[in-house]
C-alpha distance (Angstrom), angle and dihedral (degrees) to the residues before:
residue distance angle dihedral
X1 . . .
X2 3.78 . .
X3 3.80 96.8 .
X4 3.85 96.6 78.5
X5 3.82 89.3 46.5
X6 3.82 92.4 51.4
X7 3.80 91.3 46.0
X8 3.81 90.7 51.0
X9 3.81 90.5 51.6
X10 3.79 93.0 49.7
X11 3.80 90.6 49.1
X12 3.80 99.8 44.0
X13 3.82 107.7 23.1
X14 3.81 123.0 85.7
X15 3.79 136.5 154.9
X16 3.80 90.6 -120.2
X17 3.81 90.9 54.8
X18 3.80 90.2 49.5
X19 3.80 92.1 50.1
X20 3.79 92.5 49.8
X21 3.79 90.9 50.6
X22 3.82 92.4 56.9
X23 3.83 114.6 104.0
X24 3.82 90.9 -139.2
X25 3.79 137.2 51.3
X26 3.81 110.9 -82.1
X27 3.80 131.3 -168.9
X28 3.80 129.8 -179.2
X29 3.81 112.5 -154.4
X30 3.81 124.4 -167.7
X31 3.85 122.7 -136.7
X32 3.81 89.0 -91.5
X33 3.78 91.5 60.1
X34 3.81 94.9 -107.9
X35 3.78 124.0 136.2
X36 3.80 108.0 -109.3
X37 3.79 96.6 172.0
X38 3.78 138.2 3.1
X39 3.75 140.3 165.7
X40 3.78 125.6 -124.0
X41 3.80 91.4 -103.9
X42 3.81 88.6 62.5
X43 3.81 93.4 45.8
X44 3.81 89.7 49.1
X45 3.80 89.9 63.3
X46 3.80 87.7 72.5
X47 3.79 94.7 30.8
X48 3.81 92.8 -111.7
X49 3.78 138.4 121.9
X50 3.79 122.3 -107.6
X51 3.82 90.6 -106.8
X52 3.80 89.7 54.9
X53 3.81 93.6 59.1
X54 3.80 101.8 36.8
X55 3.79 112.5 106.9
X56 3.79 94.2 13.4
X57 3.77 123.5 121.7
X58 3.78 113.9 -110.7
X59 3.81 89.0 -131.8
X60 3.81 90.8 59.4
X61 3.80 91.1 55.4
X62 3.80 99.2 39.7
X63 3.82 122.2 5.6
X64 3.81 97.2 -155.8
X65 3.80 92.4 46.8
X66 3.81 87.4 51.1
X67 3.80 91.0 55.1
X68 3.78 89.6 50.5
X69 3.82 90.4 51.7
X70 3.80 91.7 52.4
X71 3.79 90.5 50.2
X72 3.79 92.1 46.2
X73 3.80 92.3 50.1
X74 3.80 90.1 50.3
X75 3.81 91.7 50.1
X76 3.80 91.2 47.9
X77 3.81 93.5 49.4
X78 3.81 88.2 49.8
X79 3.80 90.0 54.1
X80 3.79 92.6 -113.9
X81 3.80 125.8 135.4
X82 3.79 117.6 -105.7
X83 3.81 109.9 -125.5
X84 3.77 121.3 -138.4
X85 3.78 112.4 -104.4
X86 3.78 141.5 179.7
X87 3.78 125.1 -110.2
X88 3.80 128.5 -173.6
X89 3.80 116.2 -147.5
X90 3.79 120.0 174.7
X91 3.83 91.6 -16.7
X92 3.81 91.6 -53.3
X93 3.80 117.5 117.3
X94 3.80 117.4 -141.3
X95 3.77 131.4 -172.4
X96 3.78 106.0 -138.0
X97 3.80 120.3 -153.6
X98 3.80 117.5 -172.5
X99 3.80 130.1 -166.4
X100 3.77 128.9 -178.9
X101 3.82 117.3 -121.7
X102 3.81 115.3 -152.5
X103 3.81 136.2 -177.7
X104 3.79 124.3 -120.4
X105 3.81 90.3 -86.8
X106 3.80 91.7 54.8
X107 3.77 95.4 -106.4
X108 3.77 117.8 144.6
X109 3.79 113.3 -104.8
X110 3.78 95.4 175.3
X111 3.77 147.0 -73.1
X112 3.77 126.9 -71.4
X113 3.78 112.1 -150.3
X114 3.78 127.1 -173.8
X115 3.81 121.5 -164.9
X116 3.79 118.6 -155.1
X117 3.81 119.0 -167.9
X118 3.81 105.8 -124.4
X119 3.81 97.3 163.6
X120 3.80 93.8 118.0
X121 3.79 91.0 46.2
X122 3.82 91.5 51.5
X123 3.79 91.5 48.8
X124 3.77 89.6 51.3
X125 3.80 90.5 48.6
X126 3.79 91.2 50.8
X127 3.79 91.5 49.2
X128 3.79 91.1 49.2
X129 3.80 90.7 47.0
X130 3.79 91.2 51.0
X131 3.79 90.9 46.1
X132 3.81 90.2 50.9
X133 3.80 90.4 48.1
X134 3.78 91.0 51.9
X135 3.79 91.8 45.2
X136 3.79 90.6 51.5
X137 3.79 91.5 48.0
X138 3.80 88.9 48.3
X139 3.79 90.4 51.8
X140 3.82 92.5 50.2
X141 3.82 95.0 46.9
X142 3.76 128.1 83.6
X143 3.79 99.3 -129.9
X144 3.79 96.5 -154.3
X145 3.81 98.3 52.4
X146 3.81 103.2 22.5
X147 3.82 94.3 -129.1
X148 3.83 124.2 110.6
X149 3.79 115.0 -68.1
X150 3.80 130.8 -116.8
X151 3.78 88.6 -99.7
X152 3.78 90.2 57.0
X153 3.80 91.1 43.8
X154 3.81 92.1 56.8
X155 3.81 92.3 50.5
X156 3.81 95.1 42.9
X157 3.79 95.1 46.6
X158 3.81 91.5 47.7
X159 3.80 88.6 52.7
X160 3.81 93.3 48.4
X161 3.81 93.3 46.7
X162 3.80 89.9 54.0
X163 3.79 91.7 46.4
X164 3.80 90.9 49.7
X165 3.80 90.8 52.6
X166 3.80 93.2 44.8
X167 3.80 97.5 46.7
X168 3.79 98.4 32.2
X169 3.81 92.2 -123.8
X170 3.81 126.4 139.9
X171 3.78 124.1 -104.5
X172 3.78 128.5 -168.4
X173 3.77 137.0 -177.7
X174 3.78 131.1 -160.4
X175 3.77 117.9 -154.6
X176 3.79 114.0 -158.1
X177 3.78 129.9 -168.1
X178 3.81 129.4 -173.6
X179 3.78 109.7 -115.5
X180 3.81 115.9 -117.9
X181 3.81 92.1 -9.3
X182 3.80 93.2 158.1
X183 3.78 91.0 59.6
X184 3.82 89.0 46.3
X185 3.82 89.5 57.8
X186 3.81 90.5 45.2
X187 3.81 92.0 51.8
X188 3.81 101.0 39.9
X189 3.80 105.5 19.7
X190 3.79 132.9 -111.9
X191 3.83 96.4 -78.6
X192 3.81 88.2 59.1
X193 3.79 87.9 46.0
X194 3.79 90.6 55.9
X195 3.81 90.6 51.0
X196 3.79 88.7 49.2
X197 3.80 92.0 52.4
X198 3.80 90.9 52.0
X199 3.79 92.4 48.9
X200 3.79 93.1 49.0
X201 3.81 92.9 46.4
X202 3.79 93.9 49.8
X203 3.81 93.3 45.0
X204 3.80 90.7 50.9
X205 3.81 92.0 47.2
X206 3.80 91.0 53.0
X207 3.80 92.4 46.2
X208 3.83 92.9 61.5
X209 3.77 98.4 75.9
X210 3.80 105.1 -174.9
X211 3.78 119.7 87.2
X212 3.81 92.4 -128.9
X213 3.82 93.3 56.0
X214 3.80 117.5 90.3
X215 3.80 135.8 -174.3
X216 3.81 113.8 -150.7
X217 3.78 135.4 -178.9
X218 3.78 109.5 -102.9
X219 3.78 98.7 -179.6
X220 3.79 139.8 -65.0
X221 3.80 107.7 -6.1
X222 3.81 93.0 -20.0
X223 3.81 127.1 104.5
X224 3.79 133.0 -179.5
X225 3.80 126.3 -144.8
X226 3.82 114.4 -152.8
X227 3.82 110.2 -150.2
X228 3.85 113.8 -173.9
X229 3.82 119.0 -163.8
X230 3.80 89.5 15.0
X231 3.80 130.9 114.0
X232 3.77 143.9 156.4
X233 3.78 117.6 -7.8
X234 3.81 92.6 4.8
X235 3.81 91.5 58.3
X236 3.81 91.0 46.5
X237 3.81 88.8 51.0
X238 3.82 91.8 54.6
X239 3.80 89.8 48.2
X240 3.81 89.3 51.9
X241 3.81 89.9 51.8
X242 3.80 88.9 54.4
X243 3.80 92.2 47.7
X244 3.80 92.3 49.5
X245 3.82 92.6 46.1
X246 3.81 91.8 55.5
X247 3.78 92.7 44.6
X248 3.81 89.0 51.5
X249 3.81 89.2 60.8
X250 3.81 86.5 71.6
X251 3.81 92.4 -153.4
X252 3.85 105.8 -175.7
X253 3.81 114.3 -111.8
X254 3.80 116.7 167.5
X255 3.79 89.4 -171.2
X256 3.81 91.1 68.6
X257 3.81 123.7 78.3
X258 3.80 89.5 -129.9
X259 3.80 91.6 52.2
X260 3.80 93.5 -123.6
X261 3.77 137.5 77.7
X262 3.82 120.6 -87.1
X263 3.79 138.5 176.5
X264 3.79 136.3 -141.8
X265 3.80 124.9 -144.3
X266 3.79 137.3 -159.7
X267 3.81 120.2 -159.6
X268 3.80 127.7 -158.6
X269 3.78 132.3 173.2
X270 3.79 131.0 -151.9
X271 3.75 116.6 -132.9
X272 3.85 111.6 -126.3
X273 3.83 89.3 -127.4
X274 3.81 90.6 73.3
X275 3.78 121.7 114.9
X276 3.79 95.4 -123.9
X277 3.78 92.5 -118.9
X278 3.77 130.4 148.4
X279 3.79 86.8 -105.7
X280 3.81 89.0 60.0
X281 3.80 89.7 52.0
X282 3.79 93.5 48.8
X283 3.80 91.3 45.2
X284 3.80 90.9 52.5
X285 3.81 91.3 52.8
X286 3.81 91.3 46.2
X287 3.80 91.0 52.2
X288 3.81 91.8 49.6
X289 3.80 89.3 49.1
X290 3.81 90.2 51.2
X291 3.78 90.4 50.9
X292 3.80 89.9 48.5
X293 3.80 89.7 53.8
X294 3.81 88.9 52.1
X295 3.81 90.6 51.5
X296 3.78 91.5 52.2
X297 3.80 92.4 45.2
X298 3.81 89.5 52.2
X299 3.80 92.4 57.5
X300 3.83 107.2 -75.2
X301 3.83 128.1 -108.6
X302 3.78 90.5 79.8
X303 3.81 145.4 94.6
X304 3.79 122.5 -110.8
X305 3.81 126.0 -170.9
X306 3.78 122.7 -147.5
X307 3.80 112.2 -116.0
X308 3.83 109.9 -150.4
X309 3.79 94.0 -169.1
X310 3.80 95.2 62.3
X311 3.83 100.4 15.6
X312 3.77 86.2 -124.1
X313 3.77 126.5 115.9
X314 3.76 118.2 -130.4
X315 3.77 113.2 -142.6
X316 3.80 125.5 -142.4
X317 3.76 119.3 -161.9
X318 3.82 109.7 -118.7
């Protein structure tokens, strides 16, 4: 019963017919790296006929593909699996899958490689990746002011507190608040208040000059500057730069004695002996807030530094 079936196979079955029936480009390479068989889809990659590519070394047609073949042959001889990989040929991205073909004795006859065009898939992946990147950036940004959001602030400050504890390096924060902002909104309206917030945020962000320093939105008219590797007088100096930068904007404010808008700042520093815990982070913010309150109580438009020895913030007139 099997004889007619075997005869039919011998008459109608061939490797070339099998290759042509595959929905992807297929190449059979001998142990010397020469193309022993290929389908037209594979030859089309180089704009050639099947006869043009048969017998040629892969490396002579495409240098990178040739390097992959050498690596794949080495892996196969070592008894290791050949991983799928990507290959770009003429701006088209292919996923290449390779399988070893052996004779009945286990000897290597060659490698069968199939190349699947995944260019569209890769473009889609890149678009999704870019969309995710933009979405993440959107989530981390305060959309009104353009500086990092409170969500980002919490994550960044937690990271810096841990780094300070791990490396034994100082860390300071400066909390700033717009003086008499409620009366500013009452006098000029909330749209003007939004513009004011943006101007203050951008001026503060420019005033911190090191790449590691960041000004983030804390909430309402409050912002927090994160100052790694900074303590004491240096942190107070950065806070003074921020104060002066906002004052230099000369934003009109009839509710202020000076006739223009000002800010107050409270500075606090984390001692390197801390444990880097969330409690340390919250304590640092609380100390900066206490110093900010002292600055406002002392007359506003000034910088105050938290004093851990007395739990009182000493104010310095800007």
